[in-house]
C-alpha positions in Angstrom: -25.6 -0.2 -128.4 -27.3 -0.4 -131.7 -26.3 1.3 -134.9 -28.6 4.3 -134.2 -26.5 5.4 -131.2 -23.9 6.7 -133.7 -26.4 9.2 -135.0 -28.1 10.6 -131.9 -28.4 14.4 -131.3 -25.8 15.8 -128.9 -28.1 16.0 -125.8 -29.3 12.5 -126.3 -25.8 11.2 -126.9 -24.7 12.7 -123.5 -27.6 11.0 -121.8 -26.9 7.6 -123.3 -23.2 8.0 -122.4 -24.0 8.7 -118.8 -26.4 5.8 -118.6 -23.7 3.6 -120.2 -21.3 4.6 -117.4 -23.9 3.7 -114.8 -24.3 0.3 -116.4 -20.6 -0.4 -116.5 -20.3 0.7 -112.9 -22.7 -2.1 -111.9 -20.4 -4.7 -113.6 -17.0 -3.5 -112.5 -15.0 -1.2 -110.3 -15.9 2.4 -111.3 -12.3 3.4 -111.0 -11.4 0.9 -113.7 -13.9 2.3 -116.2 -12.0 3.9 -119.1 -13.2 6.1 -121.9 -12.2 3.3 -124.2 -14.5 0.9 -122.4 -17.3 3.4 -122.6 -16.8 4.0 -126.3 -16.6 0.3 -127.0 -19.9 -0.4 -125.1 -21.6 2.4 -127.2 -20.0 1.3 -130.5 -18.2 4.7 -130.8 -14.7 6.0 -130.9 -13.1 7.8 -128.0 -13.0 10.9 -130.1 -16.7 10.8 -130.4 -17.1 10.8 -126.6 -14.7 13.7 -126.2 -16.8 15.9 -128.5 -19.4 15.8 -125.7 -17.2 15.6 -122.6 -13.7 17.3 -122.6 -12.3 14.8 -120.1 -13.3 11.9 -117.8 -13.9 14.3 -114.8 -16.5 16.2 -116.8 -18.2 12.9 -117.7 -18.2 11.8 -114.0 -19.7 15.1 -113.0 -22.5 14.6 -115.6 -23.1 11.1 -114.1 -23.4 12.6 -110.6 -25.8 15.3 -111.9 -27.8 12.6 -113.6 -28.1 10.6 -110.4 -29.1 13.6 -108.4 -31.8 14.7 -110.9 -33.3 11.2 -111.1 -33.1 10.3 -107.5 -34.6 13.5 -106.2 -37.3 13.3 -108.9 -38.1 9.8 -107.8 -38.5 10.7 -104.1 -40.5 13.8 -104.9 -42.9 11.8 -106.9 -43.2 9.2 -104.1 -44.0 11.9 -101.6 -46.8 13.3 -103.7 -48.7 10.0 -103.3 -48.3 9.8 -99.5 -50.9 11.0 -97.0 -48.9 12.0 -94.0 -45.3 12.9 -93.0 -44.4 9.4 -91.8 -46.0 8.0 -95.0 -43.8 10.5 -96.9 -40.7 9.3 -95.1 -41.5 5.7 -95.8 -42.2 6.5 -99.5 -38.9 8.3 -99.8 -37.0 5.5 -98.1 -38.5 2.8 -100.4 -38.2 5.0 -103.5 -34.5 5.5 -102.7 -33.9 1.8 -102.2 -35.8 1.0 -105.4 -33.6 3.4 -107.3 -30.5 1.7 -106.0 -31.9 -1.7 -106.9 -32.5 -0.6 -110.4 -29.1 1.1 -110.7 -26.6 -0.8 -108.6 -23.7 1.0 -110.2 -24.8 4.3 -108.7 -23.7 3.6 -105.0 -20.4 2.2 -106.2 -19.7 5.5 -107.9 -21.0 7.7 -105.1 -18.9 5.9 -102.5 -15.9 6.1 -104.7 -16.2 9.9 -105.2 -16.7 10.6 -101.5 -13.5 8.7 -100.7 -11.5 11.0 -102.9 -9.2 13.3 -101.0 -9.4 16.0 -103.7 -12.2 18.5 -104.0 -13.5 17.5 -107.4 -16.5 18.6 -109.3 -18.1 15.1 -109.1 -17.6 15.1 -105.4 -19.2 18.6 -105.1 -22.2 17.2 -107.1 -22.5 14.4 -104.5 -22.4 16.8 -101.6 -25.1 18.9 -103.3 -27.3 15.9 -103.7 -26.9 15.0 -100.0 -27.7 18.5 -99.0 -30.9 18.7 -101.2 -32.0 15.3 -100.0 -31.4 16.2 -96.4 -33.5 19.4 -96.8 -36.4 17.2 -98.1 -36.1 14.9 -95.1 -35.9 17.6 -92.6 -39.0 19.2 -94.0 -41.0 16.0 -93.6 -39.6 15.5 -90.1 -40.7 19.0 -89.1 -44.1 18.5 -90.6 -44.4 15.2 -88.6 -43.7 17.1 -85.4 -46.2 19.8 -86.2 -49.0 17.3 -86.8 -48.1 15.1 -83.8 -46.9 12.0 -85.8 -43.3 12.4 -84.7 -42.2 12.9 -81.1 -41.3 16.5 -80.2 -38.0 15.4 -78.6 -36.6 14.0 -81.9 -33.6 15.8 -83.1 -34.3 16.7 -86.7 -30.7 16.7 -87.9 -29.9 13.4 -86.2 -33.1 11.8 -87.6 -32.2 13.0 -91.1 -28.6 11.6 -90.7 -29.9 8.3 -89.4 -32.4 8.0 -92.3 -29.6 8.4 -94.9 -27.2 6.3 -92.9 -29.7 3.5 -92.7 -30.0 3.4 -96.5 -26.2 3.6 -96.9 -25.8 0.7 -94.5 -28.3 -1.4 -96.4 -26.6 -0.6 -99.7 -23.2 -1.3 -98.4 -24.3 -4.7 -97.2 -25.8 -5.5 -100.6 -22.5 -4.5 -102.3 -20.6 -6.8 -99.9 -23.1 -9.6 -100.7 -22.8 -8.9 -104.4 -26.5 -8.8 -104.8 -29.5 -6.5 -104.3 -31.8 -9.4 -104.0 -32.9 -8.8 -100.4 -32.5 -5.0 -100.5 -36.2 -4.2 -100.8 -37.3 -6.7 -98.1 -34.6 -5.6 -95.7 -35.4 -2.0 -96.3 -39.0 -2.5 -95.1 -37.8 -4.0 -91.9 -35.2 -1.4 -91.2 -37.6 1.5 -91.9 -40.1 -0.1 -89.4 -37.4 0.1 -86.7 -36.5 3.7 -87.7 -40.2 4.7 -87.6 -40.6 3.2 -84.1 -37.7 5.4 -82.9 -39.2 8.7 -84.1 -42.9 8.1 -83.8 -44.9 10.0 -81.2 -46.4 7.8 -78.5 -49.2 10.2 -77.8 
C-alpha cells in the first residue's frame, strides 16, 4: 500500500483492509493470514487495524459481507441486461464466475468458513449470501416456467441447488489446478449442459 493508506477515513480504511484480506487469501491459505500480515501489507501497525476491527472474527465477518454485497450487486446488474429468464440465468452464472476469476481468494475463504464446526458470524454471513442468491435464482426459474422457457416438471429448489453446485464444482477444480485460466471457458460449457437439462422442449 502507498503512504496515503495511513491517512484514509475510517470507512475507507475498513474497505481497504477487507480488500487486502481478499488479496492475501488468493496468495496463501486464508487460515494462515494473521493480523500482522494484513497490517504489513497495508503498511500499518496491528494497533491501527484493531481500531477498526475489534478482533479477527469481526474482520472476517466484514470480508464475508463485502463478498455478499459485491457478488449480489454483480449478478443483479447482469440480470438487468438480459432479455429472458434463461438469459438471466446465464448472465448470473457468468457474472458469478467472472467475480471468482477476479477474486480467487474469495472461494478459499468461503469454503474455509463453511467447514467450521462452530456457528460463527462469518459463517452466518455466508449462509445469508447463499439464501439471498438462491432466492434470486428461484425467481428466475419460476419466471422461466411461467413464460414457457423452462420445463414445467423442473423442480425449482433442485435446479437452484444444481446451479450453485455447478459453479462450486468449477471453482473447486480451478483451486485444485492452481489457476482460474480455464474457468470462464469451462463455465460456458457447463452452463450449456445445465440449460439443456431445464429448458422446455415445447
